[in-house]
PyMOL Python script that loads the backbone (N, CA, C, O; Angstrom):
from pymol import cmd

cmd.read_pdbstr("""\
ATOM      1  N   MET A   1       0.970  -1.145   0.006  1.00  0.00           N
ATOM      2  CA  MET A   1      -0.336   0.254  -0.504  1.00  0.00           C
ATOM      3  C   MET A   1       1.027   1.164  -0.105  1.00  0.00           C
ATOM      4  O   MET A   1       1.818   1.147   0.839  1.00  0.00           O
ATOM      5  N   LYS A   2       0.924   1.705  -0.933  1.00  0.00           N
ATOM      6  CA  LYS A   2       1.383   3.141  -0.922  1.00  0.00           C
ATOM      7  C   LYS A   2       0.235   4.538  -0.077  1.00  0.00           C
ATOM      8  O   LYS A   2      -0.955   4.854  -0.090  1.00  0.00           O
ATOM      9  N   ILE A   3       1.377   4.952   0.500  1.00  0.00           N
ATOM     10  CA  ILE A   3       0.958   6.109   1.311  1.00  0.00           C
ATOM     11  C   ILE A   3       1.936   7.699   1.128  1.00  0.00           C
ATOM     12  O   ILE A   3       3.060   7.925   0.679  1.00  0.00           O
ATOM     13  N   SER A   4       0.895   8.548   1.700  1.00  0.00           N
ATOM     14  CA  SER A   4       1.532  10.490   1.515  1.00  0.00           C
ATOM     15  C   SER A   4       1.722  10.879   2.815  1.00  0.00           C
ATOM     16  O   SER A   4       0.718  11.346   3.353  1.00  0.00           O
ATOM     17  N   VAL A   5       2.572  10.830   3.378  1.00  0.00           N
ATOM     18  CA  VAL A   5       3.015  11.981   4.177  1.00  0.00           C
ATOM     19  C   VAL A   5       3.286  12.912   4.021  1.00  0.00           C
ATOM     20  O   VAL A   5       4.108  13.094   3.122  1.00  0.00           O
ATOM     21  N   GLU A   6       2.726  14.213   4.864  1.00  0.00           N
ATOM     22  CA  GLU A   6       2.894  15.753   4.999  1.00  0.00           C
ATOM     23  C   GLU A   6       3.634  15.688   6.732  1.00  0.00           C
ATOM     24  O   GLU A   6       3.025  15.001   7.552  1.00  0.00           O
ATOM     25  N   LEU A   7       4.710  16.301   7.108  1.00  0.00           N
ATOM     26  CA  LEU A   7       5.497  16.762   7.361  1.00  0.00           C
ATOM     27  C   LEU A   7       5.996  18.545   8.113  1.00  0.00           C
ATOM     28  O   LEU A   7       6.570  19.286   7.315  1.00  0.00           O
ATOM     29  N   THR A   8       5.790  19.014   9.332  1.00  0.00           N
ATOM     30  CA  THR A   8       6.039  19.997   9.559  1.00  0.00           C
ATOM     31  C   THR A   8       6.340  19.794  10.739  1.00  0.00           C
ATOM     32  O   THR A   8       5.620  19.248  11.575  1.00  0.00           O
ATOM     33  N   LEU A   9       8.072  20.471  10.994  1.00  0.00           N
ATOM     34  CA  LEU A   9       8.496  20.249  12.153  1.00  0.00           C
ATOM     35  C   LEU A   9       8.583  21.589  12.591  1.00  0.00           C
ATOM     36  O   LEU A   9       9.048  22.533  11.953  1.00  0.00           O
ATOM     37  N   THR A  10       8.050  21.604  13.844  1.00  0.00           N
ATOM     38  CA  THR A  10       8.248  23.594  14.370  1.00  0.00           C
ATOM     39  C   THR A  10       9.377  23.102  15.721  1.00  0.00           C
ATOM     40  O   THR A  10       9.029  22.416  16.681  1.00  0.00           O
ATOM     41  N   PRO A  11      10.422  23.515  15.547  1.00  0.00           N
ATOM     42  CA  PRO A  11      11.160  23.391  17.536  1.00  0.00           C
ATOM     43  C   PRO A  11      10.781  24.751  17.777  1.00  0.00           C
ATOM     44  O   PRO A  11      10.552  25.764  17.117  1.00  0.00           O
ATOM     45  N   LEU A  12      10.800  24.414  18.885  1.00  0.00           N
ATOM     46  CA  LEU A  12      10.388  25.853  19.944  1.00  0.00           C
ATOM     47  C   LEU A  12      11.557  26.690  20.655  1.00  0.00           C
ATOM     48  O   LEU A  12      11.894  26.950  21.810  1.00  0.00           O
ATOM     49  N   LYS A  13      12.011  26.986  19.310  1.00  0.00           N
ATOM     50  CA  LYS A  13      13.334  28.230  20.097  1.00  0.00           C
ATOM     51  C   LYS A  13      13.757  28.790  19.116  1.00  0.00           C
ATOM     52  O   LYS A  13      13.668  28.209  18.035  1.00  0.00           O
ATOM     53  N   SER A  14      14.256  29.893  19.186  1.00  0.00           N
ATOM     54  CA  SER A  14      14.470  31.375  18.641  1.00  0.00           C
ATOM     55  C   SER A  14      15.241  30.982  17.324  1.00  0.00           C
ATOM     56  O   SER A  14      15.129  31.828  16.437  1.00  0.00           O
ATOM     57  N   SER A  15      16.225  29.547  16.915  1.00  0.00           N
ATOM     58  CA  SER A  15      16.989  29.705  15.972  1.00  0.00           C
ATOM     59  C   SER A  15      16.984  27.898  15.904  1.00  0.00           C
ATOM     60  O   SER A  15      17.719  27.065  16.437  1.00  0.00           O
ATOM     61  N   TYR A  16      15.537  27.748  14.792  1.00  0.00           N
ATOM     62  CA  TYR A  16      14.516  26.816  14.945  1.00  0.00           C
ATOM     63  C   TYR A  16      15.363  26.582  13.397  1.00  0.00           C
ATOM     64  O   TYR A  16      15.076  25.439  13.041  1.00  0.00           O
ATOM     65  N   ILE A  17      16.118  27.114  12.549  1.00  0.00           N
ATOM     66  CA  ILE A  17      16.592  27.119  10.830  1.00  0.00           C
ATOM     67  C   ILE A  17      17.389  25.707  11.184  1.00  0.00           C
ATOM     68  O   ILE A  17      17.227  24.687  10.514  1.00  0.00           O
ATOM     69  N   PRO A  18      18.100  25.776  12.107  1.00  0.00           N
ATOM     70  CA  PRO A  18      19.159  24.426  11.520  1.00  0.00           C
ATOM     71  C   PRO A  18      18.574  23.587  12.111  1.00  0.00           C
ATOM     72  O   PRO A  18      18.773  22.703  11.278  1.00  0.00           O
ATOM     73  N   ALA A  19      17.936  23.043  12.956  1.00  0.00           N
ATOM     74  CA  ALA A  19      16.947  21.768  13.057  1.00  0.00           C
ATOM     75  C   ALA A  19      16.274  21.415  12.394  1.00  0.00           C
ATOM     76  O   ALA A  19      16.021  20.239  12.654  1.00  0.00           O
ATOM     77  N   ILE A  20      15.610  21.869  11.348  1.00  0.00           N
ATOM     78  CA  ILE A  20      14.787  21.863   9.939  1.00  0.00           C
ATOM     79  C   ILE A  20      15.227  21.644   9.264  1.00  0.00           C
ATOM     80  O   ILE A  20      14.877  20.657   8.616  1.00  0.00           O
ATOM     81  N   LYS A  21      16.517  22.524   8.837  1.00  0.00           N
ATOM     82  CA  LYS A  21      17.621  22.217   7.853  1.00  0.00           C
ATOM     83  C   LYS A  21      17.511  20.904   7.634  1.00  0.00           C
ATOM     84  O   LYS A  21      16.878  20.436   6.687  1.00  0.00           O
ATOM     85  N   ASN A  22      18.275  20.056   8.716  1.00  0.00           N
ATOM     86  CA  ASN A  22      19.051  18.913   9.300  1.00  0.00           C
ATOM     87  C   ASN A  22      17.407  17.668   9.280  1.00  0.00           C
ATOM     88  O   ASN A  22      17.628  16.520   8.893  1.00  0.00           O
ATOM     89  N   PHE A  23      16.683  17.847   9.487  1.00  0.00           N
ATOM     90  CA  PHE A  23      15.301  17.437   9.827  1.00  0.00           C
ATOM     91  C   PHE A  23      15.245  16.872   7.876  1.00  0.00           C
ATOM     92  O   PHE A  23      15.439  15.764   7.376  1.00  0.00           O
ATOM     93  N   ILE A  24      14.805  18.569   7.074  1.00  0.00           N
ATOM     94  CA  ILE A  24      14.783  18.041   5.606  1.00  0.00           C
ATOM     95  C   ILE A  24      15.630  16.902   4.964  1.00  0.00           C
ATOM     96  O   ILE A  24      15.243  15.843   4.471  1.00  0.00           O
ATOM     97  N   GLN A  25      17.556  17.669   5.177  1.00  0.00           N
ATOM     98  CA  GLN A  25      17.729  16.557   4.628  1.00  0.00           C
ATOM     99  C   GLN A  25      18.384  15.018   4.963  1.00  0.00           C
ATOM    100  O   GLN A  25      19.099  14.240   4.331  1.00  0.00           O
ATOM    101  N   SER A  26      17.711  15.011   6.372  1.00  0.00           N
ATOM    102  CA  SER A  26      17.750  13.552   6.458  1.00  0.00           C
ATOM    103  C   SER A  26      16.726  12.666   6.228  1.00  0.00           C
ATOM    104  O   SER A  26      16.698  11.436   6.269  1.00  0.00           O
ATOM    105  N   ILE A  27      15.629  13.751   5.901  1.00  0.00           N
ATOM    106  CA  ILE A  27      14.367  13.138   5.011  1.00  0.00           C
ATOM    107  C   ILE A  27      14.844  12.636   4.005  1.00  0.00           C
ATOM    108  O   ILE A  27      14.953  11.431   3.780  1.00  0.00           O
ATOM    109  N   ARG A  28      15.446  14.301   2.720  1.00  0.00           N
ATOM    110  CA  ARG A  28      16.095  13.480   1.303  1.00  0.00           C
ATOM    111  C   ARG A  28      16.691  12.334   1.354  1.00  0.00           C
ATOM    112  O   ARG A  28      16.753  11.633   0.344  1.00  0.00           O
ATOM    113  N   SER A  29      17.179  11.983   2.421  1.00  0.00           N
ATOM    114  CA  SER A  29      18.505  10.599   2.408  1.00  0.00           C
ATOM    115  C   SER A  29      18.082   9.570   2.463  1.00  0.00           C
ATOM    116  O   SER A  29      18.771   8.594   2.763  1.00  0.00           O
ATOM    117  N   THR A  30      16.837   9.515   2.187  1.00  0.00           N
ATOM    118  CA  THR A  30      15.529   8.004   2.804  1.00  0.00           C
ATOM    119  C   THR A  30      15.701   7.689   1.186  1.00  0.00           C
ATOM    120  O   THR A  30      15.830   6.468   1.098  1.00  0.00           O
ATOM    121  N   GLY A  31      15.750   8.252  -0.044  1.00  0.00           N
ATOM    122  CA  GLY A  31      15.430   7.415  -1.048  1.00  0.00           C
ATOM    123  C   GLY A  31      13.974   7.521  -1.653  1.00  0.00           C
ATOM    124  O   GLY A  31      13.601   6.943  -2.674  1.00  0.00           O
ATOM    125  N   PHE A  32      13.265   8.296  -0.911  1.00  0.00           N
ATOM    126  CA  PHE A  32      11.953   8.160  -1.149  1.00  0.00           C
ATOM    127  C   PHE A  32      11.761   9.290  -2.008  1.00  0.00           C
ATOM    128  O   PHE A  32      12.731   9.991  -2.297  1.00  0.00           O
ATOM    129  N   ILE A  33      10.438   9.584  -2.516  1.00  0.00           N
ATOM    130  CA  ILE A  33       9.836  11.059  -3.698  1.00  0.00           C
ATOM    131  C   ILE A  33       9.694  11.904  -2.562  1.00  0.00           C
ATOM    132  O   ILE A  33       8.685  11.648  -1.905  1.00  0.00           O
ATOM    133  N   VAL A  34      10.367  12.788  -2.152  1.00  0.00           N
ATOM    134  CA  VAL A  34      10.058  13.970  -1.402  1.00  0.00           C
ATOM    135  C   VAL A  34       9.987  15.273  -1.781  1.00  0.00           C
ATOM    136  O   VAL A  34      10.854  15.583  -2.599  1.00  0.00           O
ATOM    137  N   ILE A  35       8.865  16.573  -1.294  1.00  0.00           N
ATOM    138  CA  ILE A  35       8.278  17.356  -2.272  1.00  0.00           C
ATOM    139  C   ILE A  35       8.366  18.338  -1.421  1.00  0.00           C
ATOM    140  O   ILE A  35       7.495  18.410  -0.555  1.00  0.00           O
ATOM    141  N   GLU A  36       9.605  19.489  -1.465  1.00  0.00           N
ATOM    142  CA  GLU A  36       9.029  20.733  -0.685  1.00  0.00           C
ATOM    143  C   GLU A  36       8.601  21.478  -1.034  1.00  0.00           C
ATOM    144  O   GLU A  36       8.575  22.037  -2.130  1.00  0.00           O
ATOM    145  N   ASN A  37       7.904  21.708   0.457  1.00  0.00           N
ATOM    146  CA  ASN A  37       7.408  23.267   0.189  1.00  0.00           C
ATOM    147  C   ASN A  37       7.756  24.428   1.620  1.00  0.00           C
ATOM    148  O   ASN A  37       8.309  23.907   2.588  1.00  0.00           O
ATOM    149  N   PRO A  38       7.458  25.788   1.694  1.00  0.00           N
ATOM    150  CA  PRO A  38       7.648  26.592   2.239  1.00  0.00           C
ATOM    151  C   PRO A  38       7.032  26.560   3.611  1.00  0.00           C
ATOM    152  O   PRO A  38       7.467  27.225   4.551  1.00  0.00           O
ATOM    153  N   LEU A  39       5.719  25.537   3.697  1.00  0.00           N
ATOM    154  CA  LEU A  39       5.627  25.482   5.046  1.00  0.00           C
ATOM    155  C   LEU A  39       5.312  23.358   5.084  1.00  0.00           C
ATOM    156  O   LEU A  39       4.966  22.774   6.110  1.00  0.00           O
ATOM    157  N   SER A  40       5.462  22.927   4.256  1.00  0.00           N
ATOM    158  CA  SER A  40       6.008  21.852   5.263  1.00  0.00           C
ATOM    159  C   SER A  40       6.957  20.434   3.755  1.00  0.00           C
ATOM    160  O   SER A  40       7.533  20.586   2.677  1.00  0.00           O
ATOM    161  N   THR A  41       6.634  19.410   4.511  1.00  0.00           N
ATOM    162  CA  THR A  41       7.451  19.090   3.398  1.00  0.00           C
ATOM    163  C   THR A  41       6.731  16.961   3.330  1.00  0.00           C
ATOM    164  O   THR A  41       6.367  16.316   4.314  1.00  0.00           O
ATOM    165  N   GLN A  42       6.768  16.525   2.050  1.00  0.00           N
ATOM    166  CA  GLN A  42       5.735  15.747   1.273  1.00  0.00           C
ATOM    167  C   GLN A  42       7.071  14.589   1.086  1.00  0.00           C
ATOM    168  O   GLN A  42       8.129  14.817   0.499  1.00  0.00           O
ATOM    169  N   VAL A  43       6.693  13.389   1.723  1.00  0.00           N
ATOM    170  CA  VAL A  43       7.047  11.792   1.610  1.00  0.00           C
ATOM    171  C   VAL A  43       6.035  10.786   0.760  1.00  0.00           C
ATOM    172  O   VAL A  43       4.920  10.512   1.203  1.00  0.00           O
ATOM    173  N   TYR A  44       6.521  10.262  -0.496  1.00  0.00           N
ATOM    174  CA  TYR A  44       5.918   9.156  -0.701  1.00  0.00           C
ATOM    175  C   TYR A  44       6.714   7.911  -0.791  1.00  0.00           C
ATOM    176  O   TYR A  44       7.923   7.857  -1.016  1.00  0.00           O
ATOM    177  N   GLY A  45       5.687   6.635  -0.534  1.00  0.00           N
ATOM    178  CA  GLY A  45       6.257   5.387  -1.013  1.00  0.00           C
ATOM    179  C   GLY A  45       5.355   4.738  -0.252  1.00  0.00           C
ATOM    180  O   GLY A  45       4.314   5.092   0.302  1.00  0.00           O
ATOM    181  N   LYS A  46       6.125   3.417  -0.349  1.00  0.00           N
ATOM    182  CA  LYS A  46       5.172   1.867   0.259  1.00  0.00           C
ATOM    183  C   LYS A  46       4.938   2.285   1.710  1.00  0.00           C
ATOM    184  O   LYS A  46       5.968   2.425   2.369  1.00  0.00           O
ATOM    185  N   TYR A  47       3.749   2.515   2.347  1.00  0.00           N
ATOM    186  CA  TYR A  47       3.695   2.500   3.733  1.00  0.00           C
ATOM    187  C   TYR A  47       5.046   2.168   4.607  1.00  0.00           C
ATOM    188  O   TYR A  47       5.657   3.145   5.040  1.00  0.00           O
ATOM    189  N   ASP A  48       5.595   0.748   4.920  1.00  0.00           N
ATOM    190  CA  ASP A  48       6.342   0.194   6.115  1.00  0.00           C
ATOM    191  C   ASP A  48       7.308   0.555   5.102  1.00  0.00           C
ATOM    192  O   ASP A  48       6.622   1.519   4.761  1.00  0.00           O
ATOM    193  N   ASP A  49       8.016   0.606   4.546  1.00  0.00           N
ATOM    194  CA  ASP A  49       9.563   1.183   3.610  1.00  0.00           C
ATOM    195  C   ASP A  49       8.999   2.372   4.793  1.00  0.00           C
ATOM    196  O   ASP A  49       9.157   2.345   6.013  1.00  0.00           O
ATOM    197  N   VAL A  50       8.214   3.519   3.849  1.00  0.00           N
ATOM    198  CA  VAL A  50       7.902   5.154   4.844  1.00  0.00           C
ATOM    199  C   VAL A  50       7.837   5.211   6.670  1.00  0.00           C
ATOM    200  O   VAL A  50       8.345   5.908   7.548  1.00  0.00           O
ATOM    201  N   MET A  51       7.421   4.694   6.640  1.00  0.00           N
ATOM    202  CA  MET A  51       7.313   4.758   8.617  1.00  0.00           C
ATOM    203  C   MET A  51       8.221   4.116   9.144  1.00  0.00           C
ATOM    204  O   MET A  51       8.602   4.348  10.291  1.00  0.00           O
ATOM    205  N   SER A  52       8.759   3.122   8.321  1.00  0.00           N
ATOM    206  CA  SER A  52       9.681   2.532   8.797  1.00  0.00           C
ATOM    207  C   SER A  52      10.859   3.496   9.191  1.00  0.00           C
ATOM    208  O   SER A  52      11.319   3.558  10.331  1.00  0.00           O
ATOM    209  N   SER A  53      11.377   4.379   7.924  1.00  0.00           N
ATOM    210  CA  SER A  53      12.500   4.901   7.715  1.00  0.00           C
ATOM    211  C   SER A  53      12.026   6.436   8.786  1.00  0.00           C
ATOM    212  O   SER A  53      12.964   7.029   9.320  1.00  0.00           O
ATOM    213  N   LEU A  54      11.063   6.786   8.940  1.00  0.00           N
ATOM    214  CA  LEU A  54      10.772   8.178   8.968  1.00  0.00           C
ATOM    215  C   LEU A  54      10.948   8.216  10.805  1.00  0.00           C
ATOM    216  O   LEU A  54      11.226   9.201  11.490  1.00  0.00           O
ATOM    217  N   ILE A  55      10.726   7.041  11.189  1.00  0.00           N
ATOM    218  CA  ILE A  55      10.857   6.168  12.684  1.00  0.00           C
ATOM    219  C   ILE A  55      11.658   6.803  13.203  1.00  0.00           C
ATOM    220  O   ILE A  55      11.276   7.518  14.130  1.00  0.00           O
ATOM    221  N   PRO A  56      13.099   6.811  12.825  1.00  0.00           N
ATOM    222  CA  PRO A  56      14.128   6.737  13.767  1.00  0.00           C
ATOM    223  C   PRO A  56      14.447   8.532  13.177  1.00  0.00           C
ATOM    224  O   PRO A  56      15.278   9.102  13.885  1.00  0.00           O
ATOM    225  N   LEU A  57      14.192   8.917  12.653  1.00  0.00           N
ATOM    226  CA  LEU A  57      14.167  10.435  11.830  1.00  0.00           C
ATOM    227  C   LEU A  57      13.989  11.477  12.655  1.00  0.00           C
ATOM    228  O   LEU A  57      14.688  12.488  12.724  1.00  0.00           O
ATOM    229  N   ILE A  58      12.678  11.103  13.510  1.00  0.00           N
ATOM    230  CA  ILE A  58      11.986  11.469  14.163  1.00  0.00           C
ATOM    231  C   ILE A  58      12.440  11.594  15.722  1.00  0.00           C
ATOM    232  O   ILE A  58      12.349  12.572  16.464  1.00  0.00           O
ATOM    233  N   ARG A  59      13.046  10.069  16.029  1.00  0.00           N
ATOM    234  CA  ARG A  59      13.399  10.448  16.950  1.00  0.00           C
ATOM    235  C   ARG A  59      14.559  10.960  17.502  1.00  0.00           C
ATOM    236  O   ARG A  59      14.638  11.512  18.600  1.00  0.00           O
ATOM    237  N   SER A  60      15.156  10.830  16.979  1.00  0.00           N
ATOM    238  CA  SER A  60      16.751  11.135  16.825  1.00  0.00           C
ATOM    239  C   SER A  60      16.540  13.014  16.834  1.00  0.00           C
ATOM    240  O   SER A  60      17.411  13.656  17.420  1.00  0.00           O
ATOM    241  N   THR A  61      15.759  13.523  16.388  1.00  0.00           N
ATOM    242  CA  THR A  61      15.690  14.836  16.119  1.00  0.00           C
ATOM    243  C   THR A  61      14.439  15.420  17.304  1.00  0.00           C
ATOM    244  O   THR A  61      14.084  16.599  17.341  1.00  0.00           O
ATOM    245  N   PHE A  62      14.007  14.573  18.021  1.00  0.00           N
ATOM    246  CA  PHE A  62      13.326  14.469  19.384  1.00  0.00           C
ATOM    247  C   PHE A  62      14.660  14.029  20.577  1.00  0.00           C
ATOM    248  O   PHE A  62      14.662  14.271  21.784  1.00  0.00           O
ATOM    249  N   GLU A  63      15.472  13.492  19.960  1.00  0.00           N
ATOM    250  CA  GLU A  63      16.108  13.267  21.355  1.00  0.00           C
ATOM    251  C   GLU A  63      17.426  14.246  21.013  1.00  0.00           C
ATOM    252  O   GLU A  63      18.363  14.208  21.810  1.00  0.00           O
ATOM    253  N   GLU A  64      17.552  15.508  19.329  1.00  0.00           N
ATOM    254  CA  GLU A  64      18.732  16.327  19.782  1.00  0.00           C
ATOM    255  C   GLU A  64      18.090  17.868  20.872  1.00  0.00           C
ATOM    256  O   GLU A  64      18.335  18.578  21.848  1.00  0.00           O
ATOM    257  N   GLU A  65      17.056  17.574  19.651  1.00  0.00           N
ATOM    258  CA  GLU A  65      15.717  19.124  20.115  1.00  0.00           C
ATOM    259  C   GLU A  65      15.609  18.660  21.655  1.00  0.00           C
ATOM    260  O   GLU A  65      15.663  17.560  22.203  1.00  0.00           O
ATOM    261  N   GLU A  66      15.371  20.429  22.266  1.00  0.00           N
ATOM    262  CA  GLU A  66      15.434  20.648  23.533  1.00  0.00           C
ATOM    263  C   GLU A  66      13.558  20.338  23.505  1.00  0.00           C
ATOM    264  O   GLU A  66      12.878  19.419  23.961  1.00  0.00           O
ATOM    265  N   ALA A  67      13.290  21.315  22.909  1.00  0.00           N
ATOM    266  CA  ALA A  67      11.528  20.936  23.122  1.00  0.00           C
ATOM    267  C   ALA A  67      11.506  21.450  21.397  1.00  0.00           C
ATOM    268  O   ALA A  67      12.359  22.149  20.850  1.00  0.00           O
ATOM    269  N   VAL A  68      10.236  20.855  20.759  1.00  0.00           N
ATOM    270  CA  VAL A  68       9.934  20.427  19.320  1.00  0.00           C
ATOM    271  C   VAL A  68       9.083  19.891  18.942  1.00  0.00           C
ATOM    272  O   VAL A  68       9.108  18.678  19.150  1.00  0.00           O
ATOM    273  N   MET A  69       7.666  20.554  18.063  1.00  0.00           N
ATOM    274  CA  MET A  69       6.721  19.700  17.607  1.00  0.00           C
ATOM    275  C   MET A  69       6.817  19.313  16.368  1.00  0.00           C
ATOM    276  O   MET A  69       7.378  20.043  15.551  1.00  0.00           O
ATOM    277  N   LEU A  70       6.301  18.127  16.015  1.00  0.00           N
ATOM    278  CA  LEU A  70       6.295  17.237  14.619  1.00  0.00           C
ATOM    279  C   LEU A  70       4.407  17.295  14.275  1.00  0.00           C
ATOM    280  O   LEU A  70       3.561  16.753  14.986  1.00  0.00           O
ATOM    281  N   HIS A  71       4.099  18.195  12.859  1.00  0.00           N
ATOM    282  CA  HIS A  71       2.997  17.918  12.681  1.00  0.00           C
ATOM    283  C   HIS A  71       2.992  16.806  11.335  1.00  0.00           C
ATOM    284  O   HIS A  71       3.764  17.128  10.432  1.00  0.00           O
ATOM    285  N   LEU A  72       2.236  15.601  11.136  1.00  0.00           N
ATOM    286  CA  LEU A  72       2.255  14.894  10.389  1.00  0.00           C
ATOM    287  C   LEU A  72       0.815  14.557   9.879  1.00  0.00           C
ATOM    288  O   LEU A  72      -0.048  14.927  10.675  1.00  0.00           O
ATOM    289  N   LYS A  73       0.434  14.068   8.975  1.00  0.00           N
ATOM    290  CA  LYS A  73      -0.605  13.582   7.966  1.00  0.00           C
ATOM    291  C   LYS A  73      -0.353  12.801   6.983  1.00  0.00           C
ATOM    292  O   LYS A  73       0.230  12.909   5.904  1.00  0.00           O
ATOM    293  N   LEU A  74      -1.069  11.734   7.727  1.00  0.00           N
ATOM    294  CA  LEU A  74      -0.954  10.498   6.440  1.00  0.00           C
ATOM    295  C   LEU A  74      -2.352  10.170   5.531  1.00  0.00           C
ATOM    296  O   LEU A  74      -3.514   9.951   5.874  1.00  0.00           O
ATOM    297  N   VAL A  75      -1.730  10.238   4.302  1.00  0.00           N
ATOM    298  CA  VAL A  75      -3.077   9.938   3.879  1.00  0.00           C
ATOM    299  C   VAL A  75      -2.742   8.367   3.065  1.00  0.00           C
ATOM    300  O   VAL A  75      -1.594   7.923   3.080  1.00  0.00           O
ATOM    301  N   LYS A  76      -4.074   7.484   2.252  1.00  0.00           N
ATOM    302  CA  LYS A  76      -3.594   6.902   2.143  1.00  0.00           C
ATOM    303  C   LYS A  76      -3.510   6.633   0.265  1.00  0.00           C
ATOM    304  O   LYS A  76      -4.533   6.859  -0.381  1.00  0.00           O
ATOM    305  N   GLY A  77      -2.322   6.185  -0.409  1.00  0.00           N
ATOM    306  CA  GLY A  77      -2.264   6.672  -1.241  1.00  0.00           C
ATOM    307  C   GLY A  77      -1.329   7.912  -2.090  1.00  0.00           C
ATOM    308  O   GLY A  77      -1.601   9.101  -1.923  1.00  0.00           O
ATOM    309  N   ASP A  78      -0.230   7.472  -2.989  1.00  0.00           N
ATOM    310  CA  ASP A  78       0.305   8.286  -3.975  1.00  0.00           C
ATOM    311  C   ASP A  78       0.012   9.433  -4.302  1.00  0.00           C
ATOM    312  O   ASP A  78      -0.402   9.634  -5.444  1.00  0.00           O
ATOM    313  N   ARG A  79       0.149  10.471  -3.394  1.00  0.00           N
ATOM    314  CA  ARG A  79      -0.522  12.068  -4.462  1.00  0.00           C
ATOM    315  C   ARG A  79       0.343  12.636  -4.843  1.00  0.00           C
ATOM    316  O   ARG A  79      -0.032  13.648  -5.434  1.00  0.00           O
ATOM    317  N   SER A  80       1.734  12.478  -4.810  1.00  0.00           N
ATOM    318  CA  SER A  80       2.758  13.165  -5.530  1.00  0.00           C
ATOM    319  C   SER A  80       2.293  13.714  -6.638  1.00  0.00           C
ATOM    320  O   SER A  80       2.717  14.822  -6.966  1.00  0.00           O
ATOM    321  N   LYS A  81       1.342  13.048  -7.417  1.00  0.00           N
ATOM    322  CA  LYS A  81       1.323  13.474  -9.204  1.00  0.00           C
ATOM    323  C   LYS A  81      -0.528  14.903  -8.852  1.00  0.00           C
ATOM    324  O   LYS A  81      -1.075  15.589  -9.716  1.00  0.00           O
ATOM    325  N   TYR A  82      -0.848  14.818  -7.563  1.00  0.00           N
ATOM    326  CA  TYR A  82      -2.126  15.882  -7.527  1.00  0.00           C
ATOM    327  C   TYR A  82      -1.921  17.841  -8.078  1.00  0.00           C
ATOM    328  O   TYR A  82      -1.179  18.737  -7.679  1.00  0.00           O
ATOM    329  N   GLU A  83      -2.663  17.793  -8.805  1.00  0.00           N
ATOM    330  CA  GLU A  83      -2.835  19.021  -8.998  1.00  0.00           C
ATOM    331  C   GLU A  83      -4.151  18.974  -9.350  1.00  0.00           C
ATOM    332  O   GLU A  83      -4.713  18.100 -10.009  1.00  0.00           O
ATOM    333  N   PRO A  84      -4.807  20.394  -8.664  1.00  0.00           N
ATOM    334  CA  PRO A  84      -6.181  20.713  -8.397  1.00  0.00           C
ATOM    335  C   PRO A  84      -6.476  20.839  -9.727  1.00  0.00           C
ATOM    336  O   PRO A  84      -5.738  21.056 -10.689  1.00  0.00           O
ATOM    337  N   ASP A  85      -7.765  20.657  -9.640  1.00  0.00           N
ATOM    338  CA  ASP A  85      -8.629  20.729 -11.290  1.00  0.00           C
ATOM    339  C   ASP A  85      -9.256  22.252 -10.775  1.00  0.00           C
ATOM    340  O   ASP A  85     -10.211  22.525 -11.502  1.00  0.00           O
ATOM    341  N   PHE A  86      -9.066  23.097  -9.966  1.00  0.00           N
ATOM    342  CA  PHE A  86     -10.032  23.799 -10.078  1.00  0.00           C
ATOM    343  C   PHE A  86      -9.267  25.138 -10.091  1.00  0.00           C
ATOM    344  O   PHE A  86      -9.881  26.200 -10.195  1.00  0.00           O
TER     345      PHE A  86
END
""", "prot")
cmd.dss("prot")
cmd.show_as("cartoon", "prot")
cmd.util.cbc("prot")
cmd.orient("prot")
């Protein structure tokens, strides 16, 4: 089963940019389809593969950062080619 995952990392400190860059770079290294925009990062692939790759990345980010939030949305199916029709 394929999934689409949207992630938004929010470090709760004034110097938040390095944590976000590190998180995005670690996601890029997974080899999945990754689409980035100013508000979030999307990852597309097979459910088991994506989730088993994201869990350690999230854990290490949480261990490195004192205070951080992660907004995570999961959608069944590969939405990487979605284009609005309106």
